[in-house]
All heavy atoms as TSV, in Angstrom:
chain	resi	resn	atom	element	x	y	z
A	1	MET	N	N	-2.841	-1.182	-1.952
A	1	MET	CA	C	-2.656	0.064	-1.257
A	1	MET	C	C	-1.553	-0.154	-0.222
A	1	MET	O	O	-1.574	-1.144	0.515
A	1	MET	CB	C	-3.962	0.475	-0.582
A	1	MET	CG	C	-3.953	1.781	0.082
A	1	MET	SD	S	-5.637	2.216	0.626
A	1	MET	CE	C	-5.424	3.911	1.013
A	2	VAL	N	N	-0.604	0.737	-0.189
A	2	VAL	CA	C	0.484	0.671	0.780
A	2	VAL	C	C	0.189	1.698	1.856
A	2	VAL	O	O	0.015	2.882	1.571
A	2	VAL	CB	C	1.836	0.969	0.103
A	2	VAL	CG1	C	2.953	0.969	1.133
A	2	VAL	CG2	C	2.139	-0.033	-0.987
A	3	VAL	N	N	0.095	1.225	3.101
A	3	VAL	CA	C	-0.255	2.090	4.230
A	3	VAL	C	C	0.816	1.957	5.314
A	3	VAL	O	O	1.145	0.850	5.733
A	3	VAL	CB	C	-1.631	1.698	4.810
A	3	VAL	CG1	C	-1.958	2.530	6.033
A	3	VAL	CG2	C	-2.712	1.841	3.756
A	4	ALA	N	N	1.328	3.085	5.742
A	4	ALA	CA	C	2.275	3.110	6.864
A	4	ALA	C	C	1.474	3.058	8.158
A	4	ALA	O	O	0.534	3.825	8.351
A	4	ALA	CB	C	3.147	4.358	6.824
A	5	THR	N	N	1.845	2.156	9.041
A	5	THR	CA	C	1.053	1.921	10.240
A	5	THR	C	C	1.113	3.071	11.249
A	5	THR	O	O	0.221	3.197	12.093
A	5	THR	CB	C	1.499	0.625	10.934
A	5	THR	OG1	O	2.904	0.696	11.221
A	5	THR	CG2	C	1.215	-0.594	10.062
A	6	GLY	N	N	2.137	3.895	11.169
A	6	GLY	CA	C	2.271	5.010	12.092
A	6	GLY	C	C	2.146	6.359	11.438
A	6	GLY	O	O	2.673	7.364	11.935
A	7	ASP	N	N	1.456	6.408	10.302
A	7	ASP	CA	C	1.349	7.652	9.524
A	7	ASP	C	C	0.467	8.669	10.247
A	7	ASP	O	O	-0.657	8.381	10.623
A	7	ASP	CB	C	0.759	7.330	8.164
A	7	ASP	CG	C	0.976	8.427	7.131
A	7	ASP	OD1	O	1.110	9.593	7.531
A	7	ASP	OD2	O	1.019	8.101	5.946
A	8	THR	N	N	1.000	9.872	10.442
A	8	THR	CA	C	0.220	10.948	11.058
A	8	THR	C	C	-0.099	12.051	10.051
A	8	THR	O	O	-0.718	13.046	10.398
A	8	THR	CB	C	0.980	11.567	12.254
A	8	THR	OG1	O	2.238	12.054	11.808
A	8	THR	CG2	C	1.182	10.534	13.358
A	9	VAL	N	N	0.338	11.874	8.780
A	9	VAL	CA	C	0.035	12.833	7.724
A	9	VAL	C	C	-1.192	12.357	6.961
A	9	VAL	O	O	-2.210	13.052	6.873
A	9	VAL	CB	C	1.247	13.023	6.775
A	9	VAL	CG1	C	0.901	13.961	5.636
A	9	VAL	CG2	C	2.429	13.554	7.565
A	10	THR	N	N	-1.088	11.169	6.377
A	10	THR	CA	C	-2.227	10.504	5.783
A	10	THR	C	C	-2.638	9.468	6.823
A	10	THR	O	O	-2.159	8.342	6.794
A	10	THR	CB	C	-1.842	9.811	4.454
A	10	THR	OG1	O	-1.206	10.775	3.629
A	10	THR	CG2	C	-3.040	9.230	3.738
A	11	VAL	N	N	-3.474	9.847	7.718
A	11	VAL	CA	C	-3.742	9.099	8.955
A	11	VAL	C	C	-4.122	7.646	8.635
A	11	VAL	O	O	-4.978	7.393	7.781
A	11	VAL	CB	C	-4.843	9.803	9.770
A	11	VAL	CG1	C	-5.008	9.135	11.116
A	11	VAL	CG2	C	-4.491	11.276	9.947
A	12	THR	N	N	-3.470	6.722	9.302
A	12	THR	CA	C	-3.613	5.306	9.045
A	12	THR	C	C	-5.047	4.826	9.083
A	12	THR	O	O	-5.507	4.116	8.199
A	12	THR	CB	C	-2.748	4.486	10.025
A	12	THR	OG1	O	-1.392	4.926	9.909
A	12	THR	CG2	C	-2.821	3.001	9.728
A	13	ASP	N	N	-5.819	5.222	10.110
A	13	ASP	CA	C	-7.190	4.721	10.214
A	13	ASP	C	C	-8.062	5.208	9.050
A	13	ASP	O	O	-8.920	4.453	8.561
A	13	ASP	CB	C	-7.815	5.028	11.556
A	13	ASP	CG	C	-7.907	6.493	11.870
A	13	ASP	OD1	O	-7.205	7.314	11.269
A	13	ASP	OD2	O	-8.722	6.845	12.771
A	14	LEU	N	N	-7.829	6.409	8.568
A	14	LEU	CA	C	-8.591	6.898	7.412
A	14	LEU	C	C	-8.176	6.163	6.151
A	14	LEU	O	O	-9.013	5.875	5.289
A	14	LEU	CB	C	-8.413	8.409	7.252
A	14	LEU	CG	C	-8.982	9.269	8.373
A	14	LEU	CD1	C	-8.695	10.744	8.087
A	14	LEU	CD2	C	-10.463	9.022	8.542
A	15	ALA	N	N	-6.894	5.886	6.010
A	15	ALA	CA	C	-6.421	5.128	4.842
A	15	ALA	C	C	-7.022	3.729	4.840
A	15	ALA	O	O	-7.455	3.232	3.798
A	15	ALA	CB	C	-4.891	5.061	4.848
A	16	LEU	N	N	-7.074	3.081	6.002
A	16	LEU	CA	C	-7.655	1.740	6.081
A	16	LEU	C	C	-9.158	1.764	5.807
A	16	LEU	O	O	-9.693	0.852	5.165
A	16	LEU	CB	C	-7.373	1.110	7.446
A	16	LEU	CG	C	-5.883	0.842	7.732
A	16	LEU	CD1	C	-5.700	0.337	9.141
A	16	LEU	CD2	C	-5.323	-0.137	6.705
A	17	ALA	N	N	-9.838	2.805	6.259
A	17	ALA	CA	C	-11.275	2.940	5.961
A	17	ALA	C	C	-11.487	3.109	4.452
A	17	ALA	O	O	-12.426	2.538	3.886
A	17	ALA	CB	C	-11.857	4.125	6.731
A	18	ALA	N	N	-10.628	3.885	3.793
A	18	ALA	CA	C	-10.742	4.048	2.350
A	18	ALA	C	C	-10.477	2.726	1.630
A	18	ALA	O	O	-11.174	2.396	0.661
A	18	ALA	CB	C	-9.746	5.109	1.867
A	19	TYR	N	N	-9.514	1.960	2.118
A	19	TYR	CA	C	-9.238	0.659	1.539
A	19	TYR	C	C	-10.461	-0.252	1.620
A	19	TYR	O	O	-10.800	-0.940	0.658
A	19	TYR	CB	C	-8.029	0.004	2.234
A	19	TYR	CG	C	-7.791	-1.385	1.737
A	19	TYR	CD1	C	-7.103	-1.607	0.544
A	19	TYR	CD2	C	-8.254	-2.502	2.432
A	19	TYR	CE1	C	-6.900	-2.890	0.061
A	19	TYR	CE2	C	-8.053	-3.782	1.963
A	19	TYR	CZ	C	-7.377	-3.967	0.775
A	19	TYR	OH	O	-7.182	-5.249	0.304
A	20	GLU	N	N	-11.115	-0.237	2.755
A	20	GLU	CA	C	-12.299	-1.083	2.942
A	20	GLU	C	C	-13.400	-0.733	1.952
A	20	GLU	O	O	-14.138	-1.603	1.502
A	20	GLU	CB	C	-12.827	-0.995	4.379
A	20	GLU	CG	C	-11.940	-1.653	5.390
A	20	GLU	CD	C	-11.716	-3.135	5.135
A	20	GLU	OE1	O	-12.681	-3.841	4.754
A	20	GLU	OE2	O	-10.571	-3.599	5.289
A	21	LYS	N	N	-13.517	0.525	1.579
A	21	LYS	CA	C	-14.549	0.973	0.656
A	21	LYS	C	C	-14.168	0.733	-0.811
A	21	LYS	O	O	-15.042	0.716	-1.671
A	21	LYS	CB	C	-14.836	2.472	0.846
A	21	LYS	CG	C	-15.499	2.792	2.158
A	21	LYS	CD	C	-15.759	4.282	2.263
A	21	LYS	CE	C	-16.406	4.629	3.596
A	21	LYS	NZ	N	-16.653	6.071	3.697
A	22	ALA	N	N	-12.893	0.554	-1.082
A	22	ALA	CA	C	-12.432	0.364	-2.455
A	22	ALA	C	C	-12.951	-0.953	-3.012
A	22	ALA	O	O	-13.107	-1.952	-2.290
A	22	ALA	CB	C	-10.903	0.392	-2.508
A	23	LEU	N	N	-13.213	-0.952	-4.304
A	23	LEU	CA	C	-13.660	-2.158	-4.989
A	23	LEU	C	C	-12.465	-3.018	-5.364
A	23	LEU	O	O	-11.338	-2.557	-5.389
A	23	LEU	CB	C	-14.451	-1.773	-6.240
A	23	LEU	CG	C	-15.690	-0.913	-6.013
A	23	LEU	CD1	C	-16.327	-0.532	-7.336
A	23	LEU	CD2	C	-16.695	-1.619	-5.100
A	24	GLN	N	N	-12.738	-4.261	-5.682
A	24	GLN	CA	C	-11.707	-5.178	-6.182
A	24	GLN	C	C	-11.333	-4.776	-7.588
A	24	GLN	O	O	-12.150	-4.208	-8.298
A	24	GLN	CB	C	-12.236	-6.612	-6.141
A	24	GLN	CG	C	-12.490	-7.158	-4.766
A	24	GLN	CD	C	-11.216	-7.374	-3.959
A	24	GLN	OE1	O	-10.098	-7.411	-4.479
A	24	GLN	NE2	N	-11.374	-7.514	-2.666
A	25	PRO	N	N	-10.155	-5.074	-8.047
A	25	PRO	CA	C	-9.088	-5.787	-7.337
A	25	PRO	C	C	-8.335	-4.848	-6.401
A	25	PRO	O	O	-8.139	-3.673	-6.715
A	25	PRO	CB	C	-8.181	-6.252	-8.464
A	25	PRO	CG	C	-8.370	-5.245	-9.545
A	25	PRO	CD	C	-9.805	-4.786	-9.428
A	26	LYS	N	N	-7.989	-5.359	-5.275
A	26	LYS	CA	C	-7.238	-4.573	-4.313
A	26	LYS	C	C	-6.378	-5.491	-3.455
A	26	LYS	O	O	-6.654	-6.684	-3.333
A	26	LYS	CB	C	-8.169	-3.734	-3.421
A	26	LYS	CG	C	-9.094	-4.543	-2.522
A	26	LYS	CD	C	-9.998	-3.635	-1.724
A	26	LYS	CE	C	-10.905	-4.415	-0.787
A	26	LYS	NZ	N	-11.747	-3.536	-0.017
A	27	ARG	N	N	-5.337	-4.913	-2.888
A	27	ARG	CA	C	-4.458	-5.630	-1.973
A	27	ARG	C	C	-3.906	-4.606	-1.001
A	27	ARG	O	O	-3.612	-3.472	-1.402
A	27	ARG	CB	C	-3.323	-6.304	-2.738
A	27	ARG	CG	C	-2.462	-7.162	-1.849
A	27	ARG	CD	C	-1.361	-7.876	-2.617
A	27	ARG	NE	N	-1.939	-8.681	-3.668
A	27	ARG	CZ	C	-1.261	-9.061	-4.760
A	27	ARG	NH1	N	0.003	-8.699	-4.935
A	27	ARG	NH2	N	-1.832	-9.789	-5.700
A	28	LEU	N	N	-3.730	-4.995	0.231
A	28	LEU	CA	C	-3.251	-4.097	1.277
A	28	LEU	C	C	-1.871	-4.540	1.738
A	28	LEU	O	O	-1.658	-5.718	2.030
A	28	LEU	CB	C	-4.217	-4.089	2.465
A	28	LEU	CG	C	-3.821	-3.248	3.668
A	28	LEU	CD1	C	-3.787	-1.763	3.310
A	28	LEU	CD2	C	-4.820	-3.474	4.810
A	29	GLU	N	N	-0.958	-3.593	1.790
A	29	GLU	CA	C	0.387	-3.821	2.322
A	29	GLU	C	C	0.606	-2.830	3.459
A	29	GLU	O	O	0.609	-1.617	3.242
A	29	GLU	CB	C	1.442	-3.629	1.240
A	29	GLU	CG	C	2.829	-3.964	1.673
A	29	GLU	CD	C	3.080	-5.454	1.794
A	29	GLU	OE1	O	2.347	-6.257	1.206
A	29	GLU	OE2	O	4.045	-5.807	2.506
A	30	LEU	N	N	0.751	-3.342	4.671
A	30	LEU	CA	C	1.016	-2.490	5.831
A	30	LEU	C	C	2.537	-2.406	6.030
A	30	LEU	O	O	3.213	-3.423	6.077
A	30	LEU	CB	C	0.350	-3.057	7.074
A	30	LEU	CG	C	-1.190	-3.068	7.039
A	30	LEU	CD1	C	-1.738	-3.798	8.253
A	30	LEU	CD2	C	-1.732	-1.656	6.955
A	31	ILE	N	N	3.031	-1.187	6.109
A	31	ILE	CA	C	4.445	-0.923	6.239
A	31	ILE	C	C	4.670	-0.254	7.592
A	31	ILE	O	O	3.996	0.714	7.932
A	31	ILE	CB	C	4.937	0.023	5.127
A	31	ILE	CG1	C	4.676	-0.582	3.759
A	31	ILE	CG2	C	6.399	0.390	5.302
A	31	ILE	CD1	C	5.484	-1.784	3.403
A	32	PRO	N	N	5.622	-0.762	8.402
A	32	PRO	CA	C	5.881	-0.113	9.680
A	32	PRO	C	C	6.489	1.271	9.470
A	32	PRO	O	O	7.257	1.490	8.523
A	32	PRO	CB	C	6.873	-1.046	10.371
A	32	PRO	CG	C	7.505	-1.829	9.270
A	32	PRO	CD	C	6.486	-1.906	8.155
A	33	GLY	N	N	6.117	2.193	10.331
A	33	GLY	CA	C	6.730	3.514	10.283
A	33	GLY	C	C	5.740	4.620	9.973
A	33	GLY	O	O	4.511	4.416	10.010
A	34	GLY	N	N	6.287	5.777	9.688
A	34	GLY	CA	C	5.483	6.972	9.443
A	34	GLY	C	C	5.282	7.235	7.967
A	34	GLY	O	O	5.581	6.383	7.111
A	35	HIS	N	N	4.806	8.423	7.667
A	35	HIS	CA	C	4.372	8.784	6.329
A	35	HIS	C	C	5.452	8.583	5.268
A	35	HIS	O	O	5.156	8.123	4.153
A	35	HIS	CB	C	3.907	10.250	6.311
A	35	HIS	CG	C	3.409	10.713	4.997
A	35	HIS	ND1	N	2.164	10.324	4.520
A	35	HIS	CD2	C	3.958	11.479	4.039
A	35	HIS	CE1	C	1.987	10.868	3.316
A	35	HIS	NE2	N	3.060	11.566	2.999
A	36	PHE	N	N	6.680	8.935	5.542
A	36	PHE	CA	C	7.719	8.873	4.520
A	36	PHE	C	C	8.464	7.544	4.487
A	36	PHE	O	O	9.247	7.312	3.571
A	36	PHE	CB	C	8.694	10.045	4.692
A	36	PHE	CG	C	8.036	11.374	4.424
A	36	PHE	CD1	C	7.672	12.192	5.469
A	36	PHE	CD2	C	7.750	11.780	3.133
A	36	PHE	CE1	C	7.026	13.403	5.235
A	36	PHE	CE2	C	7.119	12.972	2.869
A	36	PHE	CZ	C	6.748	13.796	3.924
A	37	ASP	N	N	8.245	6.684	5.451
A	37	ASP	CA	C	8.979	5.420	5.507
A	37	ASP	C	C	8.770	4.521	4.282
A	37	ASP	O	O	9.738	3.908	3.824
A	37	ASP	CB	C	8.683	4.671	6.805
A	37	ASP	CG	C	9.367	5.325	7.974
A	37	ASP	OD1	O	10.601	5.532	7.895
A	37	ASP	OD2	O	8.694	5.642	8.968
A	38	PRO	N	N	7.571	4.455	3.680
A	38	PRO	CA	C	7.458	3.652	2.452
A	38	PRO	C	C	8.327	4.169	1.312
A	38	PRO	O	O	8.667	3.426	0.395
A	38	PRO	CB	C	5.975	3.741	2.100
A	38	PRO	CG	C	5.297	3.997	3.409
A	38	PRO	CD	C	6.256	4.882	4.154
A	39	TYR	N	N	8.685	5.448	1.350
A	39	TYR	CA	C	9.518	6.056	0.303
A	39	TYR	C	C	11.003	6.013	0.645
A	39	TYR	O	O	11.840	6.253	-0.232
A	39	TYR	CB	C	9.110	7.505	0.076
A	39	TYR	CG	C	7.642	7.693	-0.133
A	39	TYR	CD1	C	6.863	8.281	0.859
A	39	TYR	CD2	C	7.020	7.269	-1.299
A	39	TYR	CE1	C	5.492	8.455	0.666
A	39	TYR	CE2	C	5.661	7.427	-1.489
A	39	TYR	CZ	C	4.900	8.017	-0.501
A	39	TYR	OH	O	3.557	8.175	-0.685
A	40	VAL	N	N	11.327	5.790	1.921
A	40	VAL	CA	C	12.721	5.904	2.341
A	40	VAL	C	C	13.183	4.575	2.970
A	40	VAL	O	O	13.799	3.748	2.290
A	40	VAL	CB	C	12.922	7.083	3.317
A	40	VAL	CG1	C	14.388	7.233	3.711
A	40	VAL	CG2	C	12.418	8.383	2.702
A	41	THR	N	N	12.898	4.376	4.243
A	41	THR	CA	C	13.449	3.210	4.964
A	41	THR	C	C	12.786	1.894	4.577
A	41	THR	O	O	13.379	0.844	4.762
A	41	THR	CB	C	13.346	3.393	6.482
A	41	THR	OG1	O	11.964	3.472	6.855
A	41	THR	CG2	C	14.076	4.645	6.945
A	42	GLN	N	N	11.552	1.927	4.067
A	42	GLN	CA	C	10.827	0.720	3.689
A	42	GLN	C	C	10.542	0.663	2.182
A	42	GLN	O	O	9.595	0.018	1.750
A	42	GLN	CB	C	9.506	0.651	4.478
A	42	GLN	CG	C	9.658	0.587	5.961
A	42	GLN	CD	C	10.296	-0.699	6.426
A	42	GLN	OE1	O	10.090	-1.758	5.841
A	42	GLN	NE2	N	11.091	-0.619	7.477
A	43	PHE	N	N	11.366	1.369	1.412
A	43	PHE	CA	C	11.098	1.471	-0.033
A	43	PHE	C	C	11.064	0.111	-0.726
A	43	PHE	O	O	10.206	-0.137	-1.572
A	43	PHE	CB	C	12.128	2.377	-0.719
A	43	PHE	CG	C	11.841	2.546	-2.180
A	43	PHE	CD1	C	10.830	3.397	-2.605
A	43	PHE	CD2	C	12.565	1.825	-3.122
A	43	PHE	CE1	C	10.546	3.530	-3.952
A	43	PHE	CE2	C	12.288	1.973	-4.479
A	43	PHE	CZ	C	11.262	2.817	-4.886
A	44	ASP	N	N	11.993	-0.769	-0.386
A	44	ASP	CA	C	12.022	-2.087	-1.036
A	44	ASP	C	C	10.719	-2.848	-0.817
A	44	ASP	O	O	10.174	-3.438	-1.746
A	44	ASP	CB	C	13.223	-2.895	-0.580
A	44	ASP	CG	C	14.541	-2.355	-1.122
A	44	ASP	OD1	O	14.513	-1.560	-2.095
A	44	ASP	OD2	O	15.586	-2.725	-0.579
A	45	ALA	N	N	10.231	-2.836	0.419
A	45	ALA	CA	C	8.978	-3.548	0.728
A	45	ALA	C	C	7.777	-2.887	0.047
A	45	ALA	O	O	6.930	-3.561	-0.538
A	45	ALA	CB	C	8.758	-3.603	2.241
A	46	ALA	N	N	7.718	-1.564	0.108
A	46	ALA	CA	C	6.584	-0.835	-0.464
A	46	ALA	C	C	6.577	-0.957	-1.990
A	46	ALA	O	O	5.531	-1.266	-2.585
A	46	ALA	CB	C	6.612	0.624	-0.038
A	47	SER	N	N	7.695	-0.714	-2.613
A	47	SER	CA	C	7.733	-0.774	-4.077
A	47	SER	C	C	7.594	-2.215	-4.568
A	47	SER	O	O	6.950	-2.466	-5.591
A	47	SER	CB	C	9.028	-0.150	-4.610
A	47	SER	OG	O	10.144	-0.862	-4.178
A	48	GLY	N	N	8.146	-3.158	-3.807
A	48	GLY	CA	C	7.998	-4.568	-4.172
A	48	GLY	C	C	6.553	-5.009	-4.144
A	48	GLY	O	O	6.091	-5.747	-5.031
A	49	ALA	N	N	5.798	-4.543	-3.149
A	49	ALA	CA	C	4.367	-4.872	-3.071
A	49	ALA	C	C	3.607	-4.271	-4.250
A	49	ALA	O	O	2.733	-4.911	-4.831
A	49	ALA	CB	C	3.802	-4.380	-1.743
A	50	ALA	N	N	3.933	-3.031	-4.605
A	50	ALA	CA	C	3.271	-2.364	-5.713
A	50	ALA	C	C	3.598	-3.070	-7.034
A	50	ALA	O	O	2.690	-3.337	-7.834
A	50	ALA	CB	C	3.687	-0.901	-5.780
A	51	VAL	N	N	4.850	-3.405	-7.264
A	51	VAL	CA	C	5.240	-4.092	-8.488
A	51	VAL	C	C	4.544	-5.455	-8.578
A	51	VAL	O	O	4.025	-5.829	-9.638
A	51	VAL	CB	C	6.785	-4.246	-8.573
A	51	VAL	CG1	C	7.185	-5.224	-9.656
A	51	VAL	CG2	C	7.431	-2.902	-8.771
A	52	ALA	N	N	4.498	-6.194	-7.472
A	52	ALA	CA	C	3.850	-7.502	-7.469
A	52	ALA	C	C	2.358	-7.373	-7.824
A	52	ALA	O	O	1.832	-8.186	-8.579
A	52	ALA	CB	C	4.026	-8.170	-6.112
A	53	TRP	N	N	1.689	-6.370	-7.272
A	53	TRP	CA	C	0.274	-6.166	-7.558
A	53	TRP	C	C	0.060	-5.863	-9.035
A	53	TRP	O	O	-0.790	-6.457	-9.685
A	53	TRP	CB	C	-0.316	-5.059	-6.699
A	53	TRP	CG	C	-1.801	-4.953	-6.868
A	53	TRP	CD1	C	-2.749	-5.641	-6.171
A	53	TRP	CD2	C	-2.513	-4.100	-7.782
A	53	TRP	NE1	N	-3.998	-5.288	-6.615
A	53	TRP	CE2	C	-3.879	-4.341	-7.602
A	53	TRP	CE3	C	-2.105	-3.183	-8.738
A	53	TRP	CZ2	C	-4.844	-3.684	-8.337
A	53	TRP	CZ3	C	-3.072	-2.527	-9.473
A	53	TRP	CH2	C	-4.426	-2.783	-9.273
A	54	PHE	N	N	0.847	-4.942	-9.584
A	54	PHE	CA	C	0.707	-4.584	-10.997
A	54	PHE	C	C	1.040	-5.769	-11.899
A	54	PHE	O	O	0.334	-6.016	-12.890
A	54	PHE	CB	C	1.563	-3.374	-11.362
A	54	PHE	CG	C	0.922	-2.073	-10.993
A	54	PHE	CD1	C	1.397	-1.329	-9.918
A	54	PHE	CD2	C	-0.175	-1.595	-11.694
A	54	PHE	CE1	C	0.791	-0.132	-9.567
A	54	PHE	CE2	C	-0.771	-0.393	-11.355
A	54	PHE	CZ	C	-0.301	0.332	-10.287
A	55	ARG	N	N	2.052	-6.509	-11.558
A	55	ARG	CA	C	2.418	-7.687	-12.356
A	55	ARG	C	C	1.274	-8.683	-12.374
A	55	ARG	O	O	0.927	-9.215	-13.423
A	55	ARG	CB	C	3.680	-8.321	-11.749
A	55	ARG	CG	C	4.677	-8.712	-12.767
A	55	ARG	CD	C	5.919	-9.326	-12.166
A	55	ARG	NE	N	7.022	-8.461	-12.547
A	55	ARG	CZ	C	8.040	-8.172	-11.787
A	55	ARG	NH1	N	8.128	-8.618	-10.581
A	55	ARG	NH2	N	9.003	-7.395	-12.235
A	56	ASP	N	N	0.696	-8.916	-11.213
A	56	ASP	CA	C	-0.431	-9.857	-11.083
A	56	ASP	C	C	-1.612	-9.386	-11.929
A	56	ASP	O	O	-2.210	-10.172	-12.659
A	56	ASP	CB	C	-0.829	-9.974	-9.606
A	56	ASP	CG	C	-1.960	-10.956	-9.405
A	56	ASP	OD1	O	-1.824	-12.116	-9.863
A	56	ASP	OD2	O	-2.976	-10.576	-8.797
A	57	GLN	N	N	-1.955	-8.114	-11.845
A	57	GLN	CA	C	-3.091	-7.571	-12.585
A	57	GLN	C	C	-2.839	-7.588	-14.090
A	57	GLN	O	O	-3.753	-7.894	-14.877
A	57	GLN	CB	C	-3.435	-6.151	-12.111
A	57	GLN	CG	C	-3.886	-6.120	-10.657
A	57	GLN	CD	C	-4.993	-7.095	-10.342
A	57	GLN	OE1	O	-6.023	-7.125	-11.002
A	57	GLN	NE2	N	-4.773	-7.926	-9.339
A	58	LEU	N	N	-1.634	-7.245	-14.501
A	58	LEU	CA	C	-1.323	-7.231	-15.928
A	58	LEU	C	C	-1.288	-8.647	-16.502
A	58	LEU	O	O	-1.669	-8.874	-17.653
A	58	LEU	CB	C	-0.001	-6.507	-16.166
A	58	LEU	CG	C	-0.063	-4.997	-15.911
A	58	LEU	CD1	C	1.339	-4.397	-15.949
A	58	LEU	CD2	C	-0.979	-4.316	-16.888
A	59	THR	N	N	-0.863	-9.619	-15.697
A	59	THR	CA	C	-0.870	-10.994	-16.140
A	59	THR	C	C	-2.286	-11.491	-16.333
A	59	THR	O	O	-2.590	-12.168	-17.308
A	59	THR	CB	C	-0.125	-11.889	-15.106
A	59	THR	OG1	O	1.204	-11.416	-14.961
A	59	THR	CG2	C	-0.116	-13.335	-15.533
A	60	LYS	N	N	-3.185	-11.138	-15.436
A	60	LYS	CA	C	-4.601	-11.523	-15.558
A	60	LYS	C	C	-5.257	-10.862	-16.756
A	60	LYS	O	O	-6.121	-11.464	-17.388
A	60	LYS	CB	C	-5.365	-11.141	-14.290
A	60	LYS	CG	C	-4.978	-11.971	-13.084
A	60	LYS	CD	C	-5.718	-11.499	-11.863
A	60	LYS	CE	C	-5.276	-12.291	-10.638
A	60	LYS	NZ	N	-5.912	-11.790	-9.417
A	61	ALA	N	N	-4.854	-9.642	-17.072
A	61	ALA	CA	C	-5.469	-8.887	-18.160
A	61	ALA	C	C	-4.960	-9.365	-19.525
A	61	ALA	O	O	-5.629	-9.168	-20.529
A	61	ALA	CB	C	-5.192	-7.401	-18.000
A	62	GLY	N	N	-3.764	-9.917	-19.549
A	62	GLY	CA	C	-3.134	-10.255	-20.802
A	62	GLY	C	C	-3.401	-11.636	-21.220
A	62	GLY	O	O	-3.473	-12.157	-22.223
């Protein structure tokens, strides 16, 4: 799960609470900034974390 630490749209504390309730497999990536920063200014970090997670899961499944 990619969570922006300063998100006021998808509020950070609610996103973190949802992450805590989620079952495994899971991984948390905290990105500095607001709601759109993972898509704009932090895209490389956010997308890189997502790709790494999917690669890891697909490797385990295959």
